[in-house]
C-alpha positions as CSV (number, residue, x, y, z in Angstrom):
1,X,1.1,-9.2,-44.5
2,X,1.2,-6.2,-42.3
3,X,4.9,-5.4,-41.5
4,X,4.7,-2.1,-39.6
5,X,3.1,-1.9,-36.1
6,X,2.8,1.4,-34.4
7,X,2.6,1.7,-30.6
8,X,1.8,4.4,-28.0
9,X,0.6,4.3,-24.4
10,X,-1.8,6.3,-22.2
11,X,-1.6,6.7,-18.4
12,X,1.3,7.6,-16.2
13,X,4.0,5.1,-17.2
14,X,6.3,5.5,-14.2
15,X,7.4,2.8,-11.7
16,X,4.2,1.7,-9.9
17,X,6.2,1.1,-6.7
18,X,7.4,4.7,-6.6
19,X,4.0,6.4,-6.6
20,X,2.7,4.8,-3.5
21,X,0.8,1.9,-5.2
22,X,-2.5,3.2,-3.9
23,X,-5.6,1.9,-5.6
24,X,-6.6,5.3,-7.1
25,X,-3.2,6.2,-8.5
26,X,-4.2,9.8,-8.5
27,X,-7.0,9.3,-10.9
28,X,-4.8,7.5,-13.4
29,X,-5.5,4.0,-12.3
30,X,-5.8,2.6,-15.8
31,X,-2.9,2.2,-18.2
32,X,-3.2,1.3,-21.9
33,X,-0.8,0.4,-24.7
34,X,-2.3,0.4,-28.2
35,X,-0.7,-1.1,-31.2
36,X,-2.0,-0.7,-34.8
37,X,-0.7,-2.7,-37.8
38,X,-0.7,-0.3,-40.8
39,X,0.3,-1.2,-44.3
40,X,-0.7,2.1,-46.1
41,X,0.3,5.2,-44.1
42,X,-0.8,7.5,-47.0
43,X,-4.4,6.1,-46.8
44,X,-4.3,6.8,-43.0
45,X,-3.1,10.4,-43.6
46,X,-5.8,11.1,-46.1
47,X,-8.5,9.8,-43.8
48,X,-7.2,11.6,-40.7
49,X,-7.2,14.9,-42.7
50,X,-10.8,14.3,-43.7
51,X,-11.8,13.5,-40.2
52,X,-10.0,16.5,-38.7
53,X,-11.9,18.7,-41.1
54,X,-15.2,16.9,-40.5
55,X,-14.9,17.2,-36.7
56,X,-13.2,20.5,-36.6
57,X,-10.1,19.2,-34.9
58,X,-7.3,21.8,-34.6
59,X,-3.6,21.3,-34.7
60,X,-1.1,19.6,-37.0
61,X,-0.4,16.7,-34.6
62,X,-3.1,14.1,-33.9
63,X,-3.2,13.8,-30.1
64,X,-5.4,11.9,-27.6
65,X,-5.9,15.0,-25.5
66,X,-7.3,16.9,-28.5
67,X,-9.9,14.2,-29.2
68,X,-10.9,13.9,-25.5
69,X,-14.1,15.8,-26.1
70,X,-14.7,14.4,-29.6
71,X,-15.8,10.7,-29.2
72,X,-17.3,10.8,-32.7
73,X,-13.8,11.4,-34.1
74,X,-12.6,8.2,-32.3
75,X,-15.6,6.3,-33.6
76,X,-14.9,7.3,-37.2
77,X,-11.2,6.5,-36.8
78,X,-12.1,3.0,-35.5
79,X,-14.6,2.5,-38.4
80,X,-11.8,3.3,-40.9
81,X,-9.4,0.8,-39.2
82,X,-12.2,-1.8,-39.4
83,X,-12.7,-1.0,-43.1
84,X,-9.0,-1.5,-43.8
85,X,-9.0,-4.7,-41.7
86,X,-5.8,-3.5,-39.9
87,X,-5.1,-5.4,-36.7
88,X,-5.4,-3.6,-33.5
89,X,-3.9,-4.8,-30.2
90,X,-4.6,-3.1,-26.8
91,X,-3.3,-3.9,-23.4
92,X,-5.5,-2.4,-20.7
93,X,-4.0,-2.6,-17.3
94,X,-5.4,-1.9,-13.8
95,X,-2.3,-0.7,-12.1
96,X,-3.5,-1.7,-8.7
97,X,-4.1,-5.2,-10.0
98,X,-0.7,-5.4,-11.5
99,X,0.9,-4.7,-8.1
100,X,-1.4,-7.3,-6.5
101,X,-0.4,-9.8,-9.2
102,X,3.2,-9.3,-8.4
103,X,2.6,-9.8,-4.7
104,X,0.8,-13.1,-5.5
105,X,3.5,-14.3,-7.9
106,X,6.6,-13.3,-6.0
107,X,5.6,-13.3,-2.4
108,X,2.5,-15.3,-1.6
109,X,3.4,-18.3,-3.9
110,X,7.2,-18.1,-3.2
111,X,7.0,-21.8,-2.2
112,X,5.8,-22.7,-5.7
113,X,8.5,-20.7,-7.5
114,X,10.4,-23.9,-8.6
115,X,7.4,-25.8,-9.8
116,X,6.5,-26.2,-13.5
117,X,3.7,-23.8,-14.7
118,X,0.3,-25.5,-14.9
119,X,-3.3,-24.7,-15.6
120,X,-4.1,-25.3,-11.9
121,X,-1.3,-22.9,-10.8
122,X,-2.6,-20.2,-13.1
123,X,-6.1,-20.7,-11.8
124,X,-5.0,-20.5,-8.1
125,X,-2.9,-17.4,-8.6
126,X,-5.6,-15.6,-10.6
127,X,-8.2,-16.4,-7.9
128,X,-6.0,-15.1,-5.2
129,X,-5.2,-11.9,-7.1
130,X,-8.9,-11.2,-7.8
131,X,-9.8,-11.7,-4.1
132,X,-6.9,-9.5,-2.8
133,X,-7.6,-6.8,-5.4
134,X,-11.2,-6.6,-4.3
135,X,-11.0,-7.1,-0.5
136,X,-7.5,-6.5,0.8
137,X,-6.8,-3.3,2.9
138,X,-5.6,-0.3,1.0
139,X,-2.2,-0.3,2.8
140,X,-1.1,-3.7,1.4
141,X,0.2,-2.4,-1.9
142,X,2.0,0.6,-0.4
143,X,3.7,-1.8,2.1
144,X,4.9,-3.8,-0.9
145,X,6.1,-0.6,-2.6
146,X,8.0,0.4,0.5
147,X,9.7,-3.0,0.6
148,X,10.7,-2.5,-3.0
149,X,12.3,0.9,-2.2
150,X,14.0,-0.2,1.0
151,X,15.0,-3.7,-0.2
152,X,15.3,-4.8,3.4
153,X,14.1,-8.0,5.0
154,X,12.0,-6.4,7.8
155,X,9.9,-4.5,5.3
156,X,9.3,-7.6,3.2
157,X,8.3,-9.5,6.4
158,X,5.7,-6.8,7.1
159,X,4.0,-7.6,3.9
160,X,3.7,-11.2,4.8
161,X,2.4,-10.3,8.3
162,X,-0.2,-7.9,6.9
163,X,-1.4,-10.6,4.5
164,X,-1.6,-13.2,7.1
165,X,-3.4,-10.9,9.6
166,X,-6.0,-9.8,7.1
167,X,-6.6,-13.2,5.4
168,X,-7.1,-14.9,8.7
169,X,-9.9,-12.5,9.5
170,X,-11.4,-12.0,6.0
171,X,-14.9,-13.5,5.9
172,X,-15.9,-12.8,2.2
173,X,-15.0,-16.2,1.0
174,X,-13.3,-18.3,3.7
175,X,-12.0,-20.9,1.3
176,X,-10.1,-18.4,-0.8
177,X,-9.0,-16.4,2.3
178,X,-7.8,-19.6,4.0
179,X,-5.8,-20.5,0.9
180,X,-4.1,-17.1,0.8
181,X,-3.3,-17.4,4.5
182,X,-1.9,-20.9,4.2
183,X,0.2,-20.0,1.1
184,X,1.5,-16.8,2.8
185,X,2.5,-18.7,6.0
186,X,4.2,-21.5,4.0
187,X,6.1,-18.9,1.9
188,X,7.0,-16.9,5.0
189,X,8.6,-20.0,6.5
190,X,10.7,-20.4,3.3
191,X,11.5,-16.7,3.3
192,X,12.9,-16.9,6.9
193,X,15.2,-19.9,5.9
194,X,16.8,-18.1,3.0
195,X,19.9,-15.9,3.3
196,X,18.7,-12.3,3.8
197,X,19.9,-11.1,0.4
198,X,18.3,-14.1,-1.4
199,X,15.1,-13.8,0.7
200,X,14.6,-10.1,-0.4
201,X,15.5,-10.8,-4.0
202,X,13.0,-13.7,-4.1
203,X,9.9,-11.8,-3.0
204,X,10.3,-8.6,-4.9
205,X,9.8,-8.0,-8.7
206,X,12.8,-8.5,-10.9
207,X,14.1,-4.9,-11.2
208,X,15.2,-3.0,-14.3
209,X,17.9,-0.3,-14.4
210,X,17.0,3.2,-15.6
211,X,19.3,5.4,-17.7
212,X,20.2,7.2,-14.5
213,X,21.2,3.9,-13.0
214,X,18.1,3.8,-10.7
215,X,16.1,0.8,-9.8
216,X,12.7,0.4,-11.5
217,X,10.4,-2.2,-10.1
218,X,7.1,-2.3,-12.0
219,X,6.5,-0.7,-15.4
220,X,3.2,-1.4,-17.0
221,X,4.5,-0.4,-20.4
222,X,7.3,-3.0,-20.5
223,X,5.1,-5.9,-19.5
224,X,2.4,-4.7,-21.9
225,X,4.8,-4.5,-24.8
226,X,6.1,-8.0,-24.1
227,X,2.5,-9.3,-24.1
228,X,1.7,-7.5,-27.4
229,X,4.9,-8.9,-28.9
230,X,3.7,-12.4,-28.0
231,X,0.2,-11.6,-29.3
232,X,1.5,-10.4,-32.7
233,X,3.8,-13.4,-32.9
234,X,0.7,-15.6,-32.6
235,X,-1.4,-13.5,-35.0
236,X,1.3,-13.8,-37.7
237,X,2.0,-17.5,-36.9
238,X,5.6,-16.8,-35.9
239,X,6.4,-15.1,-39.2
240,X,7.7,-11.8,-37.7
241,X,11.3,-11.6,-39.0
242,X,10.4,-8.8,-41.4
243,X,8.2,-6.9,-38.9
244,X,9.1,-3.5,-37.6
245,X,7.7,-2.1,-34.3
246,X,7.6,1.7,-34.2
247,X,7.2,2.7,-30.6
248,X,6.6,6.2,-29.3
249,X,9.9,7.7,-28.1
250,X,10.6,6.7,-24.5
251,X,13.2,9.1,-23.0
252,X,13.7,7.1,-19.8
253,X,12.6,3.6,-20.6
254,X,13.5,2.7,-24.2
255,X,16.5,0.6,-23.2
256,X,14.4,-1.2,-20.6
257,X,11.8,-2.1,-23.3
258,X,14.6,-3.3,-25.6
259,X,16.1,-5.3,-22.8
260,X,12.7,-7.0,-22.0
261,X,12.2,-7.8,-25.7
262,X,15.6,-9.5,-25.8
263,X,14.9,-11.3,-22.5
264,X,11.6,-12.7,-23.8
265,X,13.4,-13.9,-26.9
266,X,16.2,-15.6,-24.9
267,X,13.6,-17.3,-22.7
268,X,11.5,-18.6,-25.6
269,X,12.0,-22.3,-24.7
270,X,10.8,-21.7,-21.1
271,X,8.0,-19.3,-22.0
272,X,6.7,-21.6,-24.8
273,X,5.7,-24.1,-22.1
274,X,3.0,-21.7,-21.0
275,X,0.2,-22.3,-23.6
276,X,-2.0,-19.2,-24.0
277,X,-5.0,-18.6,-26.2
278,X,-3.9,-15.1,-27.1
279,X,-0.1,-15.2,-27.4
280,X,2.9,-17.2,-28.5
281,X,6.2,-16.6,-26.7
282,X,8.1,-19.1,-28.8
283,X,9.9,-16.5,-30.9
284,X,11.7,-18.0,-33.8
285,X,13.0,-14.7,-35.3
286,X,13.5,-11.2,-34.0
287,X,11.6,-8.2,-35.5
288,X,13.1,-4.7,-35.5
289,X,12.2,-2.3,-32.7
290,X,12.5,1.4,-33.3
291,X,11.6,4.5,-31.3
292,X,10.3,7.6,-32.9
293,X,9.0,11.0,-31.8
294,X,5.2,10.9,-32.2
295,X,5.2,14.3,-34.0
296,X,7.0,12.5,-36.9
297,X,4.7,9.4,-37.0
298,X,1.0,9.4,-37.8
299,X,0.8,5.7,-37.0
300,X,2.0,6.5,-33.4
301,X,-0.5,9.4,-33.2
302,X,-3.4,7.1,-34.2
303,X,-2.3,4.5,-31.6
304,X,-2.2,7.4,-29.0
305,X,-5.8,8.3,-29.8
306,X,-7.0,4.7,-29.3
307,X,-4.9,4.2,-26.1
308,X,-6.0,7.4,-24.6
309,X,-9.7,6.9,-25.3
310,X,-9.8,3.4,-23.9
311,X,-7.9,4.2,-20.6
312,X,-10.1,7.2,-20.0
313,X,-13.3,5.5,-20.9
314,X,-12.8,2.5,-18.7
315,X,-11.8,4.7,-15.7
316,X,-14.8,7.0,-16.2
317,X,-17.2,4.2,-16.9
318,X,-16.3,2.5,-13.6
319,X,-15.6,5.5,-11.3
320,X,-17.2,8.5,-13.0
321,X,-20.1,7.1,-14.9
322,X,-21.9,10.4,-15.0
323,X,-19.3,11.7,-17.4
324,X,-20.1,9.0,-20.0
325,X,-22.7,9.4,-22.7
326,X,-24.0,7.4,-25.7
327,X,-21.3,8.8,-28.0
328,X,-18.5,7.5,-25.7
329,X,-20.3,4.1,-25.5
330,X,-20.4,3.9,-29.3
331,X,-16.7,4.7,-29.7
332,X,-15.8,2.0,-27.1
333,X,-18.1,-0.5,-28.8
334,X,-16.4,0.0,-32.1
335,X,-12.9,-0.4,-30.5
336,X,-14.1,-3.4,-28.6
337,X,-15.1,-5.0,-31.9
338,X,-11.5,-5.5,-32.7
339,X,-11.6,-8.2,-30.0
340,X,-12.1,-11.6,-31.7
341,X,-13.3,-14.8,-30.0
342,X,-9.7,-16.0,-30.0
343,X,-8.6,-12.9,-28.1
344,X,-5.5,-12.4,-30.2
345,X,-6.5,-9.0,-31.5
346,X,-8.5,-6.3,-29.6
347,X,-8.4,-5.6,-25.9
348,X,-6.6,-7.8,-23.4
349,X,-7.6,-6.9,-19.8
350,X,-5.1,-7.1,-17.0
351,X,-7.7,-6.6,-14.3
352,X,-9.8,-8.4,-11.7
353,X,-12.8,-10.3,-12.9
354,X,-15.2,-8.0,-10.9
355,X,-14.0,-5.0,-12.9
356,X,-14.8,-6.9,-16.1
357,X,-18.2,-8.0,-14.8
358,X,-18.9,-4.4,-14.0
359,X,-18.3,-3.5,-17.7
360,X,-20.7,-6.3,-18.8
361,X,-17.9,-8.5,-20.0
362,X,-17.5,-12.2,-19.5
363,X,-13.8,-12.9,-19.1
364,X,-12.2,-16.2,-20.4
365,X,-9.2,-17.8,-19.0
366,X,-6.1,-16.9,-21.1
367,X,-4.3,-20.2,-20.6
368,X,-5.0,-23.4,-22.5
369,X,-5.2,-26.7,-20.8
370,X,-1.7,-28.1,-20.7
371,X,-2.4,-31.4,-18.8
372,X,-4.4,-32.7,-15.9
373,X,-5.1,-30.6,-12.9
């Protein structure tokens, strides 16, 4: 059984509610966290040296930025991982969609916050998030980001008002738009009845505290790590007590990642009610989590190459298709092959359905049926 899993991310990993939450995110809209299970680091070292010589890759440290113009290197690395049958897990996050999902979960469906999770609730929230991500005005997410920063009731109210104004007039799909409007109005009524402090706390993301004692609202790397943790738990059938996660050194966010790992473990009874195809959050034991400088870990460097390629490829394929050629497509195809029908290994997309359709993918619902609709 593979016992060491190496992780690294690609894409700006800062608080999504501090950079304006604009759909483009300065050309870094996609975030990825890659995790590779490796049981023979010496075999990896031997292969990497061979590939570096073959593809004339300079430098002692294997870095995603150095392989940016060498998709064949990425292809060969992926082939080697396939040959060794090492598990690969990737979280690919559309940052804009992550902010939208938070708006749906915390604000639009506030009136459902005390109800039990259900297949129907997942479906409704996903449908709303997809519609908002595609059709809502560009100023919606920045308004939400401003509310996070100010933490005052009037700014939160403005998000409700913008949603209601837009959804009332949206004509793309009146059934979905009307549902968003009705849910937003219902939640706004509840919001107005709550004590101001409780009202604000209820509609904003649950914040983390940085090492400088600042408030951090939405970090794609923390939610992505928690998801990979659940995916590996399912992949190993819960036998994770002897597993070690080796994560790239996080100067500002390591304590937040550790805290979210502990939180997921403490909530295992609640989280286990949510039956997912790809993950199991009923943690029966706690693996070790360490942080290491990437210069000292070839496993982290390999994860960096995979994460960097995937986030760049998806962004360019969708928004800069002229920069993609057959070699890039081949490398992505080989990485996408890690995705099994079960969805446990490979790429998990946190993105609207339309984005996946544009990539030629047919997304499946992640949740299992847990009872009648």
